[in-house]
C-alpha distance (Angstrom), angle and dihedral (degrees) to the residues before:
residue distance angle dihedral
X1 . . .
X2 3.81 . .
X3 3.81 123.6 .
X4 3.81 112.4 -153.7
X5 3.80 114.1 -170.2
X6 3.82 119.1 -171.1
X7 3.80 126.4 -170.2
X8 3.81 108.0 -154.9
X9 3.81 123.3 -142.9
X10 3.79 134.5 160.6
X11 3.80 101.0 -96.9
X12 3.81 105.0 14.6
X13 3.80 141.2 19.7
X14 3.81 129.1 -141.9
X15 3.81 115.9 -140.8
X16 3.80 129.1 -164.3
X17 3.83 121.6 -175.7
X18 3.79 123.9 -168.2
X19 3.77 139.2 159.6
X20 3.79 122.5 -105.3
X21 3.82 88.5 -96.3
X22 3.80 90.5 56.8
X23 3.81 98.1 -104.4
X24 3.86 107.9 150.6
X25 3.81 113.8 -123.3
X26 3.78 104.8 169.9
X27 3.77 140.7 -3.5
X28 3.80 122.3 -174.0
X29 3.82 146.2 139.2
X30 3.81 123.8 -120.5
X31 3.80 129.2 -171.3
X32 3.79 123.9 -113.9
X33 3.81 92.4 -112.0
X34 3.80 140.1 80.2
X35 3.79 94.9 -80.6
X36 3.79 90.8 49.8
X37 3.79 92.1 48.6
X38 3.80 90.6 49.5
X39 3.80 89.3 52.8
X40 3.80 90.6 50.3
X41 3.81 91.4 49.4
X42 3.79 91.4 47.1
X43 3.80 91.0 54.9
X44 3.81 91.9 48.1
X45 3.81 92.5 48.1
X46 3.81 90.1 57.5
X47 3.80 90.5 61.0
X48 3.79 119.6 91.9
X49 3.81 101.4 -87.2
X50 3.79 90.9 -158.5
X51 3.80 88.4 66.6
X52 3.80 124.0 80.7
X53 3.84 108.8 -94.9
X54 3.79 112.5 -158.7
X55 3.81 118.1 -168.4
X56 3.79 121.0 -167.1
X57 3.81 133.6 -178.7
X58 3.78 139.2 163.0
X59 3.79 121.7 -98.2
X60 3.81 99.3 -108.8
X61 3.80 104.9 162.0
X62 3.81 117.7 -114.3
X63 3.82 97.0 -17.1
X64 3.79 92.3 85.7
X65 3.80 97.9 38.7
X66 3.81 96.5 99.6
X67 3.79 92.6 45.4
X68 3.80 92.6 49.8
X69 3.78 90.2 51.4
X70 3.81 90.0 49.8
X71 3.82 92.1 49.5
X72 3.81 92.2 53.1
X73 3.82 92.7 43.3
X74 3.82 88.2 52.9
X75 3.81 90.8 57.4
X76 3.81 98.7 -104.0
X77 3.77 132.7 114.9
X78 3.78 130.1 -137.3
X79 3.79 140.6 -159.9
X80 3.81 123.4 -140.4
X81 3.80 119.8 -145.6
X82 3.77 127.1 -156.0
X83 3.85 106.1 -112.7
X84 3.80 90.1 -132.5
X85 3.82 91.1 56.9
X86 3.81 90.1 48.4
X87 3.80 89.7 52.3
X88 3.80 92.6 49.3
X89 3.82 91.5 47.3
X90 3.81 90.2 51.4
X91 3.81 91.3 51.1
X92 3.80 90.7 50.8
X93 3.80 91.7 51.9
X94 3.82 97.0 51.4
X95 3.79 140.5 16.4
X96 3.81 90.9 -145.6
X97 3.81 116.2 100.8
X98 3.78 96.8 -133.5
X99 3.79 122.6 144.2
X100 3.79 120.6 172.1
X101 3.78 133.4 140.3
X102 3.81 90.0 -105.6
X103 3.80 91.9 51.7
X104 3.81 92.0 46.8
X105 3.80 92.2 52.3
X106 3.80 90.3 51.0
X107 3.82 91.2 47.1
X108 3.81 91.3 53.0
X109 3.79 90.0 49.0
X110 3.81 90.0 53.2
X111 3.81 91.6 48.1
X112 3.81 91.3 55.5
X113 3.79 89.6 66.7
X114 3.81 92.5 57.0
X115 3.83 102.7 50.6
X116 3.79 136.9 73.6
X117 3.80 94.3 -103.8
X118 3.81 96.9 173.5
X119 3.79 91.5 59.1
X120 3.79 99.1 38.5
X121 3.80 106.7 38.1
X122 3.81 119.7 112.6
X123 3.78 117.7 -118.2
X124 3.78 106.0 161.4
X125 3.78 115.2 71.0
X126 3.83 94.9 177.7
X127 3.83 87.7 76.6
X128 3.80 86.9 70.6
X129 3.80 91.3 51.7
X130 3.79 91.0 52.3
X131 3.80 90.0 45.9
X132 3.80 89.7 54.1
X133 3.80 90.9 52.2
X134 3.82 97.1 47.7
X135 3.81 91.4 47.5
X136 3.78 91.4 48.8
X137 3.81 88.5 49.1
X138 3.79 90.4 53.3
X139 3.81 90.0 51.8
X140 3.81 91.2 50.4
X141 3.80 91.1 47.9
X142 3.81 90.5 50.7
X143 3.81 92.3 49.2
X144 3.80 91.5 47.9
X145 3.81 90.9 52.1
X146 3.81 91.6 48.7
X147 3.81 90.1 49.9
X148 3.80 90.6 51.9
X149 3.82 90.5 51.3
X150 3.81 90.6 51.6
X151 3.80 90.8 48.2
X152 3.81 91.5 49.3
X153 3.80 91.4 50.0
X154 3.80 90.8 50.3
X155 3.81 91.8 48.9
X156 3.81 88.6 54.4
X157 3.80 85.4 64.7
X158 3.81 101.0 37.7
X159 3.81 102.4 35.5
X160 3.85 112.3 -3.0
X161 3.81 92.3 175.7
X162 3.80 93.7 57.8
X163 3.80 103.8 78.7
X164 3.84 95.5 43.9
X165 3.82 87.0 53.0
X166 3.82 87.9 60.2
X167 3.83 92.4 46.3
X168 3.82 90.7 -99.3
X169 3.79 92.3 -63.9
X170 3.79 124.8 114.5
X171 3.79 101.3 -152.6
X172 3.80 132.2 161.9
X173 3.81 95.2 -69.5
X174 3.80 94.7 46.8
X175 3.82 93.7 48.4
X176 3.81 91.8 45.3
X177 3.79 90.0 51.7
X178 3.80 93.9 50.0
X179 3.79 92.7 45.5
X180 3.80 94.7 48.0
X181 3.81 100.9 40.6
X182 3.83 98.8 29.3
X183 3.82 99.2 -165.4
X184 3.84 143.6 36.8
X185 3.80 88.5 -113.9
X186 3.80 91.6 64.0
X187 3.81 92.7 41.4
X188 3.81 89.3 54.7
X189 3.83 88.6 60.1
X190 3.79 96.0 57.1
X191 3.81 116.5 153.9
X192 3.80 131.4 -165.9
X193 3.80 92.2 -90.6
X194 3.81 89.0 59.5
X195 3.78 90.3 52.8
X196 3.81 91.9 54.1
X197 3.80 90.4 48.9
X198 3.82 94.6 49.7
X199 3.79 92.4 43.3
X200 3.80 89.1 55.9
X201 3.82 93.5 47.6
X202 3.83 91.8 48.8
X203 3.83 92.6 46.1
X204 3.79 89.8 -119.7
X205 3.81 96.6 -50.9
X206 3.81 92.9 113.9
X207 3.80 100.5 74.2
X208 3.79 124.5 -166.0
X209 3.85 94.4 -103.4
X210 3.82 88.8 54.1
X211 3.79 89.8 46.3
X212 3.79 90.8 53.8
X213 3.79 91.6 45.8
X214 3.82 91.9 53.1
X215 3.81 90.5 49.0
X216 3.80 89.9 52.4
X217 3.83 92.6 48.1
X218 3.81 90.4 51.9
X219 3.79 91.3 50.8
X220 3.83 93.7 51.1
X221 3.79 99.0 35.1
X222 3.80 120.1 140.7
X223 3.79 89.8 -150.0
X224 3.79 124.7 125.3
X225 3.78 113.5 -103.0
X226 3.81 108.2 -141.5
X227 3.80 133.2 152.2
X228 3.83 89.4 -149.0
X229 3.82 92.5 53.7
X230 3.80 91.6 46.1
X231 3.82 92.2 52.2
X232 3.79 90.6 48.0
X233 3.81 89.9 51.1
X234 3.81 91.6 53.3
X235 3.82 90.7 48.6
X236 3.82 90.8 52.7
X237 3.81 91.1 49.0
X238 3.81 90.0 52.8
X239 3.81 90.0 49.5
X240 3.80 91.1 49.6
X241 3.80 92.4 49.6
X242 3.82 90.4 48.7
X243 3.81 91.9 53.1
X244 3.80 90.2 44.6
X245 3.80 92.0 53.3
X246 3.81 91.6 44.5
X247 3.79 88.9 52.5
X248 3.81 91.7 54.2
X249 3.79 91.6 49.0
X250 3.79 95.8 48.2
X251 3.81 90.9 45.9
X252 3.80 89.0 59.1
X253 3.81 90.7 50.1
X254 3.80 91.5 49.8
X255 3.79 92.8 48.1
X256 3.81 91.4 49.2
X257 3.81 94.1 48.8
X258 3.80 93.6 42.1
X259 3.81 91.2 53.0
X260 3.82 88.4 63.9
X261 3.81 97.7 56.0
X262 3.78 127.7 89.1
X263 3.80 106.7 -120.7
X264 3.79 138.7 138.6
X265 3.80 94.1 -150.3
X266 3.81 89.3 97.9
X267 3.81 88.9 67.2
X268 3.82 92.7 63.4
X269 3.83 106.4 102.6
X270 3.80 117.2 -119.0
X271 3.81 94.6 9.9
X272 3.81 107.9 130.5
X273 3.78 119.5 -132.6
X274 3.82 93.8 -116.3
X275 3.81 91.1 49.4
X276 3.79 90.6 47.3
X277 3.81 91.3 49.2
X278 3.81 90.4 49.6
X279 3.79 92.7 50.7
X280 3.81 92.3 46.2
X281 3.80 93.9 48.0
X282 3.79 96.2 45.1
X283 3.82 93.7 47.5
X284 3.79 92.3 47.1
X285 3.78 114.8 178.9
X286 3.82 105.5 14.2
X287 3.81 89.8 -155.6
X288 3.80 89.1 70.1
X289 3.80 85.2 78.5
X290 3.80 115.2 66.9
X291 3.81 93.4 -163.7
X292 3.84 139.7 10.0
X293 3.81 93.3 -103.5
X294 3.79 91.0 63.5
X295 3.80 89.8 52.3
X296 3.81 90.1 49.2
X297 3.81 88.9 52.8
X298 3.82 90.9 48.3
X299 3.80 91.8 51.8
X300 3.81 89.8 50.3
X301 3.80 101.4 -114.6
X302 3.79 95.0 113.3
X303 3.82 115.8 120.4
X304 3.80 120.1 -123.5
X305 3.82 115.2 -121.4
X306 3.80 125.8 -156.6
X307 3.79 114.3 -170.4
X308 3.80 129.0 177.9
X309 3.78 123.5 164.9
X310 3.80 108.6 -48.9
X311 3.81 95.5 -14.0
X312 3.78 124.8 88.3
X313 3.80 126.0 -178.7
X314 3.79 126.6 -168.0
X315 3.80 110.0 -153.9
X316 3.80 136.7 -179.8
X317 3.79 125.5 -42.2
X318 3.79 115.3 -78.8
X319 3.79 104.9 -119.2
X320 3.78 98.8 -152.1
X321 3.76 131.4 127.6
X322 3.80 122.5 38.1
X323 3.85 114.5 -0.4
X324 3.81 90.7 -166.1
X325 3.81 91.9 52.9
X326 3.80 90.6 48.2
X327 3.82 90.2 50.1
X328 3.82 92.4 49.3
X329 3.82 92.2 51.1
X330 3.82 92.2 45.3
X331 3.82 92.4 48.2
X332 3.80 91.7 53.6
X333 3.83 95.6 42.5
X334 3.82 97.0 82.2
X335 3.86 96.4 44.2
X336 3.81 88.9 46.7
X337 3.82 89.2 68.5
X338 3.82 88.2 68.9
X339 3.79 95.1 48.6
X340 3.80 104.8 35.6
X341 3.83 114.8 52.3
X342 3.81 92.8 -164.4
X343 3.79 92.0 58.5
X344 3.80 91.6 45.3
X345 3.82 91.4 53.4
X346 3.80 90.7 44.5
X347 3.82 91.9 51.9
X348 3.82 93.5 50.5
X349 3.79 90.7 45.8
X350 3.79 89.5 57.0
X351 3.80 90.5 46.1
X352 3.80 89.6 52.4
X353 3.81 88.1 54.6
X354 3.81 87.9 61.1
X355 3.80 97.5 -99.5
X356 3.81 118.7 154.1
X357 3.82 115.8 -113.5
X358 3.82 93.7 -105.6
X359 3.81 92.3 45.9
X360 3.81 91.2 50.1
X361 3.80 89.7 47.9
X362 3.81 89.8 51.6
X363 3.81 88.4 56.4
X364 3.82 87.6 51.3
X365 3.82 89.6 52.2
X366 3.79 91.4 54.3
X367 3.80 91.8 48.8
X368 3.79 89.6 47.1
X369 3.81 90.4 52.9
X370 3.81 89.7 52.1
X371 3.81 89.0 52.4
X372 3.82 91.4 49.1
X373 3.80 90.7 48.8
X374 3.81 92.3 50.0
X375 3.80 97.5 50.2
X376 3.83 94.8 40.7
X377 3.80 96.8 44.0
X378 3.81 92.8 47.5
X379 3.82 95.0 32.9
X380 3.80 94.7 -130.3
X381 3.80 130.3 140.0
X382 3.77 119.6 -101.1
X383 3.81 111.5 -96.3
X384 3.81 122.2 -169.9
X385 3.80 90.4 -151.8
X386 3.81 92.3 57.6
X387 3.82 98.1 41.3
X388 3.81 96.7 92.4
């Protein structure tokens, strides 16, 4: 068995290869480019391919993405280590406070001999592609929301009566109206042709009495009339429409990629395809977690415990791990009560114990994670009868 430890950095990677007994075989540096990757592959190909070749590296964000793709494309597998665990392992191996790329590569190589590599190694690189898409989607969604807040704040200055007229929602008709007419002054000069146009855009929901009411509000508005504010409003509308279009496009990419993976998350009732894709991508290989509790801790729904002598205190949830995964689970938790009877009964049981709504919902999240772990780990369809 060969233990290949790699320390990832931006421009180069340190590699240390040893046998399972710890005998060093090779130690070298290769660049983060095609020539460097060819050198790395050449060294690996000289090893006895009939032996088990274990490759380990630290989880270092996007710096190792290209290398991981190359490793999988070359027919090998790899195992990612949490940098904190690598640091703790290094401290346990030596009292000296020495940290270099060469030392880190050797440490990772040593760690490979002490883990269940066959169960934990990563084989499927497309999970990372899906993860990239769902995280980018979350960024776009956040930017779109921020743009809407800015637009709302600006409307409070230009035309404060506008958003309440549309029930505090800036939908397709409202944005079309602002983009086309640009200011309350022009809205106050509506003619019959404008009514026909807006009626068509709103699919008949903007009736003539509402049209007249909006025209009157624009005429008597207390808003500030400013060319600068109006131009800024149009710019924000363009930004919002750009993010909205980007969201549609990336949703199609996520749906296409998610349709190619083997997962049982689609069998969970009421779980949207984008939410399911987010959960699948952020969890990654379910076999990296040996039990549901470890997955709960990774999501960030684990409870902190402080124990001293005879006293023990259970505090707030420990929000570690993937924030996006935690948000996806939390978002689905409340709708799940309508689709999964077991979770509904569990929620009301916690409420009957005096738990606050959010606390009870947190308990639901943990139970939901256990359900997800069970069906994904065993590759079985969700079954209401077996979800107790």
